VOKEKE-700315 format. One line per field, with one value per atom (N, C-alpha, C, O): residue in one letter; atom name; x negated, y negated, z. Coordinates in nm, 4 decimals, padded with zeros to 6 digits. Layout:
# residues N
res = c(A, ...) $
atom = c(CA, ...) $
east = c(X, ...) $
north = c(Y, ...) $
up = c(Z, ...) $
# end
This chain:
# residues 112
res = c(X, X, X, X, X, X, X, X, X, X, X, X, X, X, X, X, X, X, X, X, X, X, X, X, X, X, X, X, X, X, X, X, X, X, X, X, X, X, X, X, X, X, X, X, X, X, X, X, X, X, X, X, X, X, X, X, X, X, X, X, X, X, X, X, X, X, X, X, X, X, X, X, X, X, X, X, X, X, X, X, X, X, X, X, X, X, X, X, X, X, X, X, X, X, X, X, X, X, X, X, X, X, X, X, X, X, X, X, X, X, X, X, X, X, X, X, X, X, X, X, X, X, X, X, X, X, X, X, X, X, X, X, X, X, X, X, X, X, X, X, X, X, X, X, X, X, X, X, X, X, X, X, X, X, X, X, X, X, X, X, X, X, X, X, X, X, X, X, X, X, X, X, X, X, X, X, X, X, X, X, X, X, X, X, X, X, X, X, X, X, X, X, X, X, X, X, X, X, X, X, X, X, X, X, X, X, X, X, X, X, X, X, X, X, X, X, X, X, X, X, X, X, X, X, X, X, X, X, X, X, X, X, X, X, X, X, X, X, X, X, X, X, X, X, X, X, X, X, X, X, X, X, X, X, X, X, X, X, X, X, X, X, X, X, X, X, X, X, X, X, X, X, X, X, X, X, X, X, X, X, X, X, X, X, X, X, X, X, X, X, X, X, X, X, X, X, X, X, X, X, X, X, X, X, X, X, X, X, X, X, X, X, X, X, X, X, X, X, X, X, X, X, X, X, X, X, X, X, X, X, X, X, X, X, X, X, X, X, X, X, X, X, X, X, X, X, X, X, X, X, X, X, X, X, X, X, X, X, X, X, X, X, X, X, X, X, X, X, X, X, X, X, X, X, X, X, X, X, X, X, X, X, X, X, X, X, X, X, X, X, X, X, X, X, X, X, X, X, X, X, X, X, X, X, X, X, X, X, X, X, X, X, X, X, X, X, X, X, X, X, X, X, X, X, X, X, X, X, X, X, X, X, X, X, X, X, X, X, X, X, X, X, X, X, X, X, X, X) $
atom = c(N, CA, C, O, N, CA, C, O, N, CA, C, O, N, CA, C, O, N, CA, C, O, N, CA, C, O, N, CA, C, O, N, CA, C, O, N, CA, C, O, N, CA, C, O, N, CA, C, O, N, CA, C, O, N, CA, C, O, N, CA, C, O, N, CA, C, O, N, CA, C, O, N, CA, C, O, N, CA, C, O, N, CA, C, O, N, CA, C, O, N, CA, C, O, N, CA, C, O, N, CA, C, O, N, CA, C, O, N, CA, C, O, N, CA, C, O, N, CA, C, O, N, CA, C, O, N, CA, C, O, N, CA, C, O, N, CA, C, O, N, CA, C, O, N, CA, C, O, N, CA, C, O, N, CA, C, O, N, CA, C, O, N, CA, C, O, N, CA, C, O, N, CA, C, O, N, CA, C, O, N, CA, C, O, N, CA, C, O, N, CA, C, O, N, CA, C, O, N, CA, C, O, N, CA, C, O, N, CA, C, O, N, CA, C, O, N, CA, C, O, N, CA, C, O, N, CA, C, O, N, CA, C, O, N, CA, C, O, N, CA, C, O, N, CA, C, O, N, CA, C, O, N, CA, C, O, N, CA, C, O, N, CA, C, O, N, CA, C, O, N, CA, C, O, N, CA, C, O, N, CA, C, O, N, CA, C, O, N, CA, C, O, N, CA, C, O, N, CA, C, O, N, CA, C, O, N, CA, C, O, N, CA, C, O, N, CA, C, O, N, CA, C, O, N, CA, C, O, N, CA, C, O, N, CA, C, O, N, CA, C, O, N, CA, C, O, N, CA, C, O, N, CA, C, O, N, CA, C, O, N, CA, C, O, N, CA, C, O, N, CA, C, O, N, CA, C, O, N, CA, C, O, N, CA, C, O, N, CA, C, O, N, CA, C, O, N, CA, C, O, N, CA, C, O, N, CA, C, O, N, CA, C, O, N, CA, C, O, N, CA, C, O, N, CA, C, O, N, CA, C, O, N, CA, C, O, N, CA, C, O, N, CA, C, O, N, CA, C, O, N, CA, C, O, N, CA, C, O, N, CA, C, O, N, CA, C, O, N, CA, C, O, N, CA, C, O, N, CA, C, O, N, CA, C, O, N, CA, C, O, N, CA, C, O, N, CA, C, O, N, CA, C, O) $
east = c(-11.5093, -11.5763, -11.6371, -11.6305, -11.6966, -11.7546, -11.6501, -11.6774, -11.5297, -11.4227, -11.3822, -11.3383, -11.3958, -11.3574, -11.4657, -11.4343, -11.5903, -11.6998, -11.7390, -11.7927, -11.7136, -11.7593, -11.6981, -11.7739, -11.5665, -11.5123, -11.5657, -11.6007, -11.5734, -11.6303, -11.7770, -11.8193, -11.8546, -11.9950, -12.0076, -12.0936, -11.9245, -11.9277, -11.8890, -11.9473, -11.7937, -11.7510, -11.8618, -11.8741, -11.9407, -12.0511, -12.1694, -12.2321, -12.1998, -12.3206, -12.3063, -12.4042, -12.1880, -12.1702, -12.1045, -11.9977, -12.1653, -12.1019, -11.9778, -11.9758, -11.8747, -11.7506, -11.7425, -11.6719, -11.8120, -11.8076, -11.9413, -12.0113, -11.9741, -12.0964, -12.0583, -11.9729, -12.1198, -12.0912, -12.2005, -12.3187, -12.1608, -12.2565, -12.2909, -12.2051, -12.4153, -12.4566, -12.4188, -12.4041, -12.4035, -12.3791, -12.5146, -12.6093, -12.5240, -12.6485, -12.6370, -12.5349, -12.7417, -12.7470, -12.8496, -12.9615, -12.8106, -12.8991, -12.9118, -12.8170, -13.0281, -13.0487, -13.0827, -13.1757, -13.0069, -13.0261, -13.0539, -12.9980, -13.1406, -13.1707, -13.1288, -13.1841, -13.0292, -12.9791, -13.0418, -13.0671, -13.0670, -13.1211, -13.0107, -12.8925, -13.0503, -12.9531, -12.9104, -12.9779, -12.7989, -12.7551, -12.6929, -12.6708, -12.6644, -12.6026, -12.6980, -12.6544, -12.8254, -12.9276, -12.9147, -12.8917, -12.9300, -12.9317, -12.7904, -12.6991, -12.7751, -12.6473, -12.6750, -12.7684, -12.5936, -12.6044, -12.4922, -12.3767, -12.5279, -12.4303, -12.4340, -12.5410, -12.3151, -12.3001, -12.2283, -12.1183, -12.2904, -12.2336, -12.1839, -12.2596, -12.0575, -12.0017, -11.9434, -11.8262, -12.0273, -11.9886, -11.8786, -11.7945, -11.8767, -11.7745, -11.6346, -11.5361, -11.6255, -11.4964, -11.4750, -11.3705, -11.5754, -11.5718, -11.5488, -11.4684, -11.6196, -11.6056, -11.7404, -11.8437, -11.7367, -11.8541, -11.8119, -11.7080, -11.8942, -11.8715, -11.9924, -12.1062, -11.9676, -12.0800, -12.0485, -11.9324, -12.1556, -12.1395, -12.2586, -12.3712, -12.2307, -12.3337, -12.3630, -12.2735, -12.4869, -12.5252, -12.4315, -12.4075, -12.3781, -12.2880, -12.1418, -12.0544, -12.1157, -11.9790, -11.8951, -11.9399, -11.7722, -11.6839, -11.7313, -11.7999, -11.6940, -11.7275, -11.6144, -11.4971, -11.6508, -11.5546, -11.5715, -11.6832, -11.4617, -11.4662, -11.3826, -11.2681, -11.4403, -11.3732, -11.3891, -11.4861, -11.2929, -11.3084, -11.4111, -11.4095, -11.4997, -11.6092, -11.6110, -11.5591, -11.6725, -11.6974, -11.8447, -11.9327, -11.8709, -12.0067, -12.0344, -11.9710, -12.1282, -12.1696, -12.3113, -12.3705, -12.3642, -12.4989, -12.6044, -12.7011, -12.5857, -12.6885, -12.6433, -12.7265, -12.5132, -12.4659, -12.3585, -12.2929, -12.3420, -12.2318, -12.1635, -12.2285, -12.0320, -11.9550, -11.8449, -11.7724, -11.8317, -11.7274, -11.7011, -11.7728, -11.5968, -11.5616, -11.4245, -11.3600, -11.3800, -11.2527, -11.2729, -11.2809, -11.2810, -11.3075, -11.4524, -11.4837, -11.5396, -11.6808, -11.7100, -11.7009, -11.7448, -11.7830, -11.9305, -12.0153, -11.9598, -12.0972, -12.1378, -12.0631, -12.2571, -12.3130, -12.4500, -12.5327, -12.4740, -12.6054, -12.6586, -12.5908, -12.7792, -12.8463, -12.9077, -12.9903, -12.8693, -12.9146, -13.0601, -13.1200, -13.1194, -13.2586, -13.3570, -13.4657, -13.3218, -13.4147, -13.3838, -13.4717, -13.2594, -13.2194, -13.1769, -13.1458, -13.1747, -13.1314, -12.9827, -12.9034, -12.9458, -12.8068, -12.7689, -12.8480, -12.6474, -12.5971, -12.4566, -12.3722, -12.4324, -12.3027, -12.2537, -12.3288, -12.1293, -12.0714, -11.9258, -11.8546, -11.8849, -11.7516, -11.6540, -11.6844, -11.5369, -11.4314, -11.3349, -11.2382, -11.3607, -11.2785, -11.3272, -11.4389, -11.2450, -11.2855, -11.3091, -11.3837, -11.2467, -11.2627, -11.3985, -11.4450, -11.4630, -11.5956, -11.6837, -11.7091, -11.7302, -11.8119, -11.9479, -12.0168, -11.9845, -12.1130, -12.1762, -12.1081, -12.3051, -12.3811, -12.5095, -12.5813, -12.5372, -12.6553, -12.7116, -12.6383, -12.8415, -12.9054, -13.0096, -13.0492, -13.0534, -13.1528, -13.1958, -13.1829, -13.2474, -13.3045, -13.2553, -13.2432, -13.2273, -13.1843, -13.2880, -13.3586, -13.2950, -13.3799, -13.3029, -13.2226, -13.3291, -13.2644, -13.3275, -13.4496, -13.2453, -13.2946, -13.2321, -13.1246, -13.2997, -13.2474, -13.1795, -13.2431, -13.0516, -12.9748, -12.9803, -12.9465, -13.0228, -13.0261, -12.8994, -12.8586, -12.8378, -12.7173, -12.7554, -12.8162, -12.7205, -12.7507, -12.6314, -12.5163, -12.6598, -12.5541, -12.4832, -12.3613, -12.5563, -12.4956, -12.5809, -12.5481) $
north = c(-05.4196, -05.4059, -05.5386, -05.5741, -05.6126, -05.7421, -05.8364, -05.9119, -05.8324, -05.9213, -05.8918, -05.9821, -05.7702, -05.7335, -05.7679, -05.7980, -05.7639, -05.7887, -05.9353, -05.9757, -06.0143, -06.1532, -06.2378, -06.3055, -06.2387, -06.3216, -06.2861, -06.3770, -06.1561, -06.1272, -06.1672, -06.2126, -06.1513, -06.1920, -06.3436, -06.3931, -06.4165, -06.5628, -06.6099, -06.7054, -06.5454, -06.5838, -06.5619, -06.6387, -06.4595, -06.4321, -06.5241, -06.5730, -06.5475, -06.6210, -06.7721, -06.8399, -06.8269, -06.9713, -07.0200, -06.9709, -07.1141, -07.1657, -07.2466, -07.3184, -07.2340, -07.3064, -07.4366, -07.5282, -07.4476, -07.5703, -07.5903, -07.4946, -07.7144, -07.7481, -07.7864, -07.8727, -07.7241, -07.7586, -07.8518, -07.8176, -07.9673, -08.0653, -08.0310, -07.9892, -08.0492, -08.0226, -08.1396, -08.2529, -08.1104, -08.2147, -08.2733, -08.1994, -08.4064, -08.4779, -08.5453, -08.6063, -08.5339, -08.5980, -08.7102, -08.6921, -08.8266, -08.9422, -08.9916, -08.9839, -09.0416, -09.1166, -09.2585, -09.2802, -09.3548, -09.4940, -09.5777, -09.5535, -09.6757, -09.7679, -09.9067, -09.9626, -09.9617, -10.0958, -10.1960, -10.1644, -10.3167, -10.4196, -10.4682, -10.4418, -10.5380, -10.5881, -10.4810, -10.3794, -10.5045, -10.4145, -10.2844, -10.1933, -10.2728, -10.1511, -10.0328, -09.9193, -10.0564, -09.9524, -09.8374, -09.8574, -09.7142, -09.5942, -09.5470, -09.5579, -09.4947, -09.4422, -09.3140, -09.3085, -09.2110, -09.0856, -09.0822, -09.1108, -09.0468, -09.0462, -08.9106, -08.8568, -08.8563, -08.7331, -08.7664, -08.8215, -08.7331, -08.7612, -08.6323, -08.5360, -08.6298, -08.5145, -08.5658, -08.6027, -08.5672, -08.6263, -08.5475, -08.6071, -08.4162, -08.3365, -08.3654, -08.3550, -08.4015, -08.4373, -08.5879, -08.6341, -08.6656, -08.8116, -08.8631, -08.9538, -08.8049, -08.8415, -08.8776, -08.8213, -08.9727, -09.0112, -09.0141, -09.0701, -08.9525, -08.9572, -09.0222, -08.9901, -09.1147, -09.1768, -09.1926, -09.2000, -09.1978, -09.2202, -09.2950, -09.2821, -09.3734, -09.4471, -09.3711, -09.3523, -09.3271, -09.2585, -09.1444, -09.0565, -09.1457, -09.0386, -09.0826, -09.0194, -09.1897, -09.2402, -09.1549, -09.0503, -09.1998, -09.1231, -09.1293, -09.2231, -09.0289, -09.0242, -09.0870, -09.0743, -09.1542, -09.2168, -09.1555, -09.1486, -09.1109, -09.0514, -09.1347, -09.1688, -09.1674, -09.2491, -09.1891, -09.1186, -09.2178, -09.1893, -09.2883, -09.4058, -09.2411, -09.3251, -09.3296, -09.2413, -09.4356, -09.4489, -09.4169, -09.4884, -09.3087, -09.2677, -09.3091, -09.2585, -09.4003, -09.4382, -09.3867, -09.3252, -09.4123, -09.3653, -09.4240, -09.3564, -09.5494, -09.6143, -09.6600, -09.7058, -09.6492, -09.6943, -09.6024, -09.5287, -09.6087, -09.5427, -09.6507, -09.7201, -09.6654, -09.7700, -09.7056, -09.6193, -09.7471, -09.6929, -09.7872, -09.8853, -09.7560, -09.8339, -09.8961, -09.8881, -09.9594, -10.0312, -10.1680, -10.2689, -10.1724, -10.2994, -10.3405, -10.4592, -10.2422, -10.2661, -10.2046, -10.0830, -10.2878, -10.2388, -10.2011, -10.2804, -10.0794, -10.0295, -09.9900, -09.9226, -10.0330, -10.0003, -09.9380, -09.9921, -09.8241, -09.7595, -09.7553, -09.7075, -09.8052, -09.7994, -09.6605, -09.6213, -09.5866, -09.4481, -09.4373, -09.3314, -09.5410, -09.5319, -09.5781, -09.5214, -09.6793, -09.7328, -09.6870, -09.6903, -09.6438, -09.6076, -09.7267, -09.7107, -09.8457, -09.9632, -09.9543, -09.9104, -09.9966, -09.9958, -10.1372, -10.2075, -10.1782, -10.3096, -10.2923, -10.2274, -10.3503, -10.3433, -10.4844, -10.5685, -10.5112, -10.6388, -10.6172, -10.5349, -10.6927, -10.6802, -10.7663, -10.8804, -10.7112, -10.7887, -10.8443, -10.9122, -10.8159, -10.8666, -11.0072, -11.0232, -11.1076, -11.2460, -11.2771, -11.3695, -11.2012, -11.2289, -11.1840, -11.2356, -11.0881, -11.0433, -11.0183, -10.9033, -11.1250, -11.1070, -11.0459, -11.0887, -10.9459, -10.8778, -10.8632, -10.8338, -10.8838, -10.8511, -10.7852, -10.8399, -10.6697, -10.5959, -10.5220, -10.4854, -10.5008, -10.4256, -10.3334, -10.3490, -10.2381, -10.1434, -10.0479, -10.0757, -09.9339, -09.8342, -09.6956, -09.6658, -09.6116, -09.4737, -09.3769, -09.4059, -09.2619, -09.1544, -09.0236, -09.0023, -08.9371, -08.8068, -08.7149, -08.7140, -08.6376, -08.5429, -08.4058, -08.3949, -08.3038, -08.1684, -08.1396, -08.1425, -08.1122, -08.0851, -07.9355, -07.8546, -07.8997, -07.7580, -07.7244, -07.7957, -07.6152, -07.5694, -07.4653, -07.3638, -07.4892, -07.3964, -07.3058, -07.3464, -07.1844, -07.0911, -07.1364, -07.1223, -07.1906, -07.2394, -07.3493, -07.4045) $
up = c(06.5638, 06.6919, 06.7359, 06.8536, 06.6410, 06.6747, 06.7306, 06.8238, 06.6737, 06.7178, 06.8619, 06.9331, 06.9048, 07.0410, 07.1432, 07.2583, 07.1032, 07.1967, 07.2097, 07.3129, 07.1086, 07.1096, 07.2215, 07.2910, 07.2438, 07.3526, 07.4922, 07.5675, 07.5301, 07.6627, 07.6750, 07.7813, 07.5693, 07.5744, 07.5856, 07.6585, 07.5158, 07.5233, 07.6633, 07.7147, 07.7237, 07.8583, 07.9613, 08.0567, 07.9425, 08.0348, 08.0087, 08.1027, 07.8841, 07.8474, 07.8591, 07.8904, 07.8352, 07.8339, 07.9633, 07.9999, 08.0317, 08.1536, 08.1179, 08.0180, 08.2005, 08.1730, 08.2507, 08.2086, 08.3621, 08.4402, 08.5100, 08.5432, 08.5309, 08.6025, 08.7448, 08.7649, 08.8422, 08.9806, 09.0304, 09.0280, 09.0745, 09.1254, 09.2696, 09.3474, 09.3029, 09.4398, 09.5295, 09.4837, 09.6568, 09.7563, 09.7929, 09.8196, 09.7943, 09.8232, 09.9589, 09.9906, 10.0382, 10.1699, 10.1675, 10.1196, 10.2196, 10.2258, 10.3692, 10.4474, 10.4022, 10.5254, 10.4824, 10.4048, 10.5332, 10.4936, 10.6178, 10.7247, 10.6016, 10.7097, 10.6648, 10.5701, 10.7354, 10.7053, 10.8004, 10.9166, 10.7515, 10.8400, 10.9349, 10.9128, 11.0383, 11.1353, 11.2342, 11.2505, 11.2994, 11.4062, 11.3553, 11.4350, 11.2271, 11.1743, 11.1770, 11.1961, 11.1586, 11.1731, 11.0759, 10.9566, 11.1288, 11.0453, 11.0133, 11.0952, 10.8932, 10.8472, 10.7689, 10.6888, 10.7922, 10.7180, 10.6152, 10.6465, 10.4915, 10.3827, 10.3129, 10.2841, 10.2862, 10.2102, 10.0804, 10.0824, 09.9674, 09.8356, 09.7725, 09.7599, 09.7329, 09.6630, 09.5315, 09.5238, 09.4291, 09.3014, 09.2320, 09.1646, 09.2463, 09.1782, 09.2332, 09.1601, 09.3612, 09.4209, 09.4278, 09.4736, 09.3818, 09.3864, 09.5282, 09.5494, 09.6255, 09.7663, 09.8261, 09.7901, 09.9184, 09.9962, 10.1420, 10.1767, 10.2277, 10.3717, 10.4353, 10.4011, 10.5290, 10.5981, 10.7453, 10.7856, 10.8259, 10.9691, 11.0243, 10.9761, 11.1266, 11.1994, 11.3275, 11.4099, 11.3457, 11.4695, 11.5030, 11.4202, 11.6248, 11.6683, 11.6599, 11.7191, 11.5872, 11.5735, 11.4810, 11.4342, 11.4541, 11.3650, 11.2202, 11.1797, 11.1442, 11.0016, 10.9209, 10.9559, 10.8134, 10.7233, 10.5852, 10.5338, 10.5243, 10.3914, 10.2959, 10.3257, 10.1808, 10.0808, 09.9428, 09.9148, 09.8574, 09.7160, 09.6627, 09.6993, 09.5770, 09.5282, 09.3768, 09.3085, 09.3268, 09.1846, 09.1614, 09.2092, 09.0876, 09.0542, 08.9106, 08.8180, 08.8914, 08.7565, 08.7350, 08.8237, 08.6173, 08.5849, 08.6789, 08.7139, 08.7196, 08.8006, 08.9390, 09.0172, 08.9726, 09.1035, 09.1587, 09.0851, 09.2913, 09.3596, 09.4415, 09.5196, 09.4241, 09.4913, 09.5747, 09.5253, 09.7017, 09.7882, 09.9047, 09.9244, 09.9818, 10.0999, 10.0874, 09.9828, 10.1972, 10.1946, 10.2592, 10.1890, 10.3900, 10.4578, 10.4361, 10.4282, 10.4266, 10.3955, 10.2603, 10.2434, 10.1644, 10.0318, 10.0348, 10.0757, 09.9913, 09.9936, 09.8522, 09.7812, 09.8125, 09.6814, 09.7025, 09.7759, 09.6380, 09.6411, 09.4986, 09.4076, 09.4797, 09.3498, 09.3358, 09.4182, 09.2342, 09.2175, 09.1765, 09.1955, 09.1216, 09.0765, 09.1831, 09.1942, 09.2618, 09.3613, 09.5031, 09.5893, 09.5290, 09.6644, 09.7481, 09.8661, 09.6900, 09.7646, 09.7954, 09.7122, 09.9165, 09.9586, 10.0008, 10.0637, 09.9657, 10.0024, 10.0575, 09.9958, 10.1731, 10.2384, 10.2633, 10.3129, 10.2297, 10.2699, 10.3095, 10.2520, 10.4083, 10.4641, 10.3860, 10.3514, 10.3586, 10.2947, 10.3989, 10.3643, 10.5262, 10.6360, 10.6723, 10.7215, 10.6487, 10.6720, 10.8197, 10.8519, 10.9097, 11.0528, 11.1058, 11.2074, 11.0382, 11.0807, 10.9583, 10.9226, 10.8941, 10.7736, 10.8057, 10.8983, 10.7280, 10.7449, 10.6069, 10.5087, 10.6014, 10.4809, 10.5284, 10.6121, 10.4754, 10.5173, 10.3970, 10.3052, 10.3986, 10.2906, 10.3503, 10.4658, 10.2714, 10.3200, 10.2117, 10.0925, 10.2559, 10.1649, 10.2069, 10.3258, 10.1071, 10.1311, 10.0764, 09.9799, 10.1406, 10.0889, 10.0973, 10.1881, 10.0013, 09.9948, 10.0984, 10.1147, 10.1683, 10.2677, 10.2430, 10.1841, 10.2881, 10.2831, 10.4151, 10.5205, 10.4097, 10.5306, 10.5578, 10.4715, 10.6774, 10.7138, 10.7886, 10.8803, 10.7485, 10.8155, 10.9180, 10.8842, 11.0421, 11.1508, 11.1779, 11.1619, 11.2186, 11.2516, 11.3786, 11.3886, 11.4760, 11.6008, 11.6580, 11.7631) $
# end
C-alpha cells in the first residue's frame, strides 16, 4: 500500500518547477532619453522596454546573479543590486552613452 501512495503524495507535496514572476521597472536615464519602462521575464529570458508612448522593443536577455544584459544596437546593462542602468550605442553613426537609476514598480492590470 505504501508503494502505491508514495508517488502521488510526492507529486502533490514537492514542486516540480519554479515560476519566476514578471518584474516591472521604471528607469530614468540622463540626457534626452528620459524615462523608460522595462518588463523583465527571467523565466523566458526576455526583456521588453519602451520610451514614453513609443514602440516596445523585446530582446533575449542574459540574467546573471548581479546583472541583466540586453539590447542590439543599444547595449543595456542593469545592476540587480543597485538599480543602476547603463546604455551605450554600438551604432558608430549615432554614438550614445547614458546612465540612470531604476526602481521596481507594481503594475496594475485594468479590465478596460
